[in-house]
SEDO-943865 format. One record per residue (C-alpha): residue number from 1; x negated, y negated, z negated. Coordinates in steps of 0.05 Angstrom, whole numbers. Each point is the difference from the previous one (the first is absolute). Layout:
# SEDO-943865
+-----+--------+--------+--------+
: seq :      X :      Y :      Z :
+-----+--------+--------+--------+
: NUM :      X :      Y :      Z :
...
+-----+--------+--------+--------+
//
This chain:
# SEDO-943865
+-----+--------+--------+--------+
: seq :      X :      Y :      Z :
+-----+--------+--------+--------+
:   1 :      0 :      0 :      0 :
:   2 :    -23 :    -70 :     14 :
:   3 :    -12 :    -51 :    -56 :
:   4 :     62 :    -38 :     22 :
:   5 :     42 :     64 :     -4 :
:   6 :    -28 :     14 :    -69 :
:   7 :     17 :    -71 :    -21 :
:   8 :     71 :      9 :     23 :
:   9 :      6 :     64 :    -39 :
:  10 :    -29 :    -30 :    -64 :
:  11 :     47 :    -60 :      6 :
:  12 :     59 :     48 :     -8 :
:  13 :    -19 :     13 :    -73 :
:  14 :     13 :    -70 :    -28 :
:  15 :     55 :    -18 :     49 :
:  16 :     41 :     64 :      3 :
:  17 :    -19 :     41 :    -62 :
:  18 :     -1 :    -57 :    -50 :
:  19 :     42 :    -57 :     30 :
:  20 :     54 :     45 :     29 :
:  21 :     -6 :     52 :    -57 :
:  22 :     -7 :     54 :     53 :
:  23 :    -44 :     52 :    -34 :
:  24 :     12 :     55 :     52 :
:  25 :    -44 :    -41 :     48 :
:  26 :    -59 :     23 :    -43 :
:  27 :     11 :     72 :     22 :
:  28 :     -4 :    -23 :     73 :
:  29 :    -65 :    -40 :     -6 :
:  30 :    -40 :     30 :    -58 :
:  31 :    -34 :     68 :      1 :
:  32 :     26 :     46 :    -55 :
:  33 :    -72 :     10 :    -24 :
:  34 :    -17 :    -74 :      1 :
:  35 :    -43 :    -27 :    -56 :
:  36 :     21 :    -63 :    -37 :
:  37 :    -57 :    -32 :    -39 :
:  38 :     47 :    -52 :    -30 :
:  39 :     49 :     40 :    -41 :
:  40 :      6 :    -18 :    -74 :
:  41 :    -47 :     33 :    -50 :
:  42 :     20 :     70 :    -18 :
:  43 :     36 :     14 :     66 :
:  44 :    -33 :     45 :     52 :
:  45 :    -24 :    -35 :     63 :
:  46 :     54 :     35 :     42 :
:  47 :     55 :    -19 :     48 :
:  48 :     51 :     26 :    -51 :
:  49 :    -28 :    -49 :    -52 :
:  50 :      5 :    -57 :     51 :
:  51 :     73 :     15 :     13 :
:  52 :     14 :      5 :    -75 :
:  53 :    -35 :    -66 :    -14 :
:  54 :     37 :    -37 :     56 :
:  55 :     67 :     27 :    -26 :
:  56 :    -17 :    -24 :    -71 :
:  57 :    -22 :    -69 :     26 :
:  58 :     63 :    -10 :     42 :
:  59 :     45 :     22 :    -58 :
:  60 :    -33 :    -51 :    -47 :
:  61 :     -3 :    -55 :     53 :
:  62 :     63 :     10 :     43 :
:  63 :    -12 :    -65 :     38 :
:  64 :    -73 :     17 :     13 :
:  65 :    -26 :    -28 :     66 :
:  66 :    -66 :     -3 :     38 :
:  67 :    -21 :    -54 :     48 :
:  68 :    -59 :     18 :     44 :
:  69 :    -50 :    -57 :     -4 :
:  70 :    -47 :     32 :     51 :
:  71 :    -23 :     67 :     25 :
:  72 :    -64 :     21 :     35 :
:  73 :    -16 :     67 :     33 :
:  74 :    -66 :     30 :     19 :
:  75 :    -10 :     72 :     21 :
:  76 :     43 :     45 :    -43 :
:  77 :     11 :    -51 :    -56 :
:  78 :     50 :    -55 :    -11 :
:  79 :     -5 :    -54 :    -54 :
:  80 :     59 :    -41 :    -21 :
:  81 :      5 :    -58 :    -48 :
:  82 :     71 :     -5 :    -26 :
:  83 :     39 :    -44 :    -46 :
:  84 :     45 :     39 :    -47 :
:  85 :     59 :    -27 :    -39 :
:  86 :     55 :     27 :    -43 :
:  87 :     41 :     -7 :    -63 :
:  88 :    -12 :     51 :    -54 :
:  89 :     70 :     25 :    -15 :
:  90 :    -19 :     70 :    -24 :
:  91 :    -53 :     32 :    -44 :
:  92 :    -66 :     14 :     36 :
:  93 :    -63 :     37 :    -22 :
:  94 :     18 :     -5 :    -74 :
:  95 :     20 :    -73 :      4 :
:  96 :     71 :    -21 :    -16 :
:  97 :     37 :    -40 :     53 :
:  98 :    -18 :    -73 :     -8 :
:  99 :     51 :    -29 :     47 :
: 100 :    -54 :    -46 :     27 :
: 101 :    -20 :    -10 :     72 :
: 102 :    -72 :      5 :     23 :
: 103 :    -40 :    -11 :     64 :
: 104 :    -69 :     29 :      9 :
: 105 :    -49 :     21 :     54 :
: 106 :    -24 :     69 :     21 :
: 107 :    -50 :     27 :     49 :
: 108 :     10 :     69 :     30 :
: 109 :    -44 :     42 :     45 :
: 110 :     24 :     63 :     34 :
: 111 :    -38 :     50 :     42 :
: 112 :     41 :     32 :     54 :
: 113 :    -10 :     67 :     36 :
: 114 :     41 :     15 :     62 :
: 115 :     48 :    -57 :    -15 :
: 116 :     14 :     17 :    -73 :
: 117 :    -28 :    -26 :    -65 :
: 118 :    -52 :     48 :    -29 :
: 119 :    -29 :    -45 :    -54 :
: 120 :     18 :    -63 :    -38 :
: 121 :    -38 :    -50 :    -44 :
: 122 :     32 :    -60 :    -34 :
: 123 :    -20 :    -62 :    -40 :
: 124 :     57 :    -33 :    -38 :
: 125 :      0 :    -65 :    -40 :
: 126 :     28 :     36 :    -61 :
: 127 :    -23 :    -54 :    -48 :
: 128 :     39 :    -54 :     38 :
: 129 :     61 :     45 :      4 :
: 130 :     -2 :     18 :    -74 :
: 131 :    -10 :    -73 :    -21 :
: 132 :     61 :    -22 :     40 :
: 133 :     42 :     57 :    -28 :
: 134 :    -19 :    -20 :    -71 :
: 135 :    -43 :     61 :    -18 :
: 136 :    -68 :    -37 :     -1 :
: 137 :    -17 :    -70 :    -25 :
: 138 :    -18 :    -51 :     53 :
: 139 :    -71 :    -25 :      1 :
+-----+--------+--------+--------+
//
């Protein structure tokens, strides 16, 4: 697959899976044995963990949305910088629902093989998110 085709596939994750809450898209574009290097501590780096985490996130933040700031593709990898936002209306990862809205940035890199995601890395501004939700003091 070309870098542009890979970029189009990777774009489906924020736009269709998260924004449209269409989790079955994952089964179409992610290999069952894909490795996710960005699952929470204690979860195995598997596709099943990815799906479980996404379900938990969307349950806690029912209005969760991504905006793609930019994406670049080279070879078999795609990098996206996204802006995430949502209101914490449910409990999440041991934190009680705060009812507060937060906006934060994330960077995701995926490696694709034959048009499907085989590997994922992420970098999330968790401090900024937690400060806005009221779980960490601001600087």
